[in-house]
C-alpha positions, -999 to +999 in steps of 0.1 A: +793+068+659+785+049+627+790+012+622+802+003+588+788+019+557+758+021+534+752-013+520+732-018+488+704-043+493+687-037+459+688-011+431+686+023+448+679+008+483+705+010+510+709+000+547+733+012+573+737+001+609+745+029+634+757+029+670+745+032+696+720+004+697+729-011+663+698+006+648+690+000+611+686+031+590+672+027+555+677+049+524+656+048+492+673+067+464+652+081+436+658+103+406+645+134+424+656+127+460+661+103+488+638+089+515+652+081+550+637+053+571+640+061+608+658+090+624+678+076+653+681+086+690+686+124+691+691+154+669+729+151+666+725+115+653+699+127+628+723+153+616+749+126+611+725+107+588+720+139+567+758+144+564+763+107+555+737+108+527+752+140+513+787+126+514+778+092+499+750+101+475+750+139+470+712+139+473+686+159+490+664+140+516+628+146+505+609+124+529+613+104+562+594+074+574+592+061+609+588+023+614+574+028+649+573+052+678+603+041+700+629+067+708+658+051+689+638+054+657+621+088+661+640+111+684+658+127+654+625+136+638+627+173+648+657+179+625+637+169+595+606+187+605+625+219+609+638+214+574+602+211+561+606+174+552+575+154+555+576+125+581+553+096+575+543+073+603+515+051+618+485+071+629+489+059+665+524+072+670+512+105+686+492+085+712+521+062+719+543+092+724+519+106+750+518+073+769+554+061+767+580+083+750+569+116+766+572+105+802+604+086+795+619+117+779+609+138+808+624+114+833+657+113+815+658+151+810+652+155+848+680+131+857+704+128+827+731+112+848+709+082+853+711+073+816+740+092+801+740+073+769+707+089+758+719+125+752+683+137+751+686+172+765+680+188+731+652+163+720+618+178+712+592+151+709+581+153+672+555+129+659+551+122+621+536+150+601+517+126+578+498+099+596+490+066+579+457+049+588+455+024+560+476+007+534+489+033+511+512+037+481+532+070+481+555+084+455+585+103+469+618+112+452+605+094+421+601+060+439+569+042+449+569+031+485+541+011+501+532+019+538+513-007+557+500+001+592+502-031+613+480-044+641+496-042+676+528-063+679+561-048+690+541-016+696+506-004+686+524+020+661+543-004+638+545+004+601+558-020+575+576-003+546+577-021+512+597-009+481+578-029+454+602-024+425+631-036+447+615-064+467+627-049+500+609-046+533+618-024+563+600-039+593+614-020+622+615-040+655+587-064+644+617-085+634+651-084+653+683-100+642+712-087+663+694-091+696+662-104+712+629-088+706+621-059+730+590-061+751+575-035+775+565+000+764+532-012+750+543-045+734+516-070+725+533-105+725+500-123+720+492-102+689+527-103+675+524-138+659+494-127+639+512-096+626+541-117+613+517-143+598+499-115+579+531-100+566+544-134+554+514-135+530+530-105+512+566-114+515+581-138+489+613-159+492+631-135+469+625-105+490+650-088+514+639-079+549+656-052+570+650-057+607+650-028+632+684-039+645+709-061+626+717-074+592+693-080+563+674-114+565+653-136+543+617-148+546+629-180+562+643-160+591+609-144+597+593-178+597+617-192+623+612-161+646+574-164+641+576-200+656+593-186+687+566-159+691+539-185+686+554-207+714+558-176+736+521-167+731+510-203+738+530-205+770+517-171+783+481-180+775+485-214+792+500-199+823+473-173+826+446-199+822+463-219+850+464-187+871+502-188+874+516-153+882+535-138+852+567-137+873+565-174+881+559-188+846+582-218+839+592-211+803+603-239+780+639-247+774+634-237+738+624-201+747+651-198+773+676-208+747+666-182+721+657-152+744+670-140+778+647-149+807+643-112+817+629-105+783+605-134+786+593-121+820+586-087+805+567-103+776+546-123+802+536-090+819+527-075+786+507-107+776+487-107+809+479-070+803+467-079+768+444-106+782+431-081+807+424-055+780 
């Protein structure tokens, strides 16, 4: 199931890419325990994380942090809650679960053959046990970790995670490297550029950024992806002003080059909903 191995990105900070979905899992190792960032797609995959950490580092996991509410980052939460491990997350994750993840989980459980890759029959929807409403510095396992609730972008439940003494950021799906950004399920493509702009004020050129899926990137990568989001927001707003239906927007060659058209169409629907809100 796993892809590769734990890769060191800074002192005591590691990253591993897991299949399915090439999801990024983070690990912050401290003198008194480790913190896991995101819990994967189901309980069995979460158990694999625990076994891998024990095998590679011989450490106890003392905390979990969710980057956002989506299933591939949170559906392993129940394993850690059952072990009494605190799970930190954006304060809007429970609301997002109710509106999106809960009905999706119910549909898949009712018709598992429709999406056999999910393996969700044993999933119990488990929100974070510690909800973060404002920027906060926590100390877990002997390491300081900064948690920053973001405005609505990829979801309304995105949480930036900064390890100050290492210069590492885990940004979840606010940044994507191995595939295009995902829209739908409560995405806010018009607000997304502002979220990235705000983050860039805190991220320096020397920092390492871990996206929700893919390899570590630099600040320059975020800047380039921000430009694409800005162009997307501009084209959605212009089309809406001109009363062009979302499904008929004539996207620029630039956007069609970087992201698949079906993703752009989904973004347009989300953007029109934002304007309506």
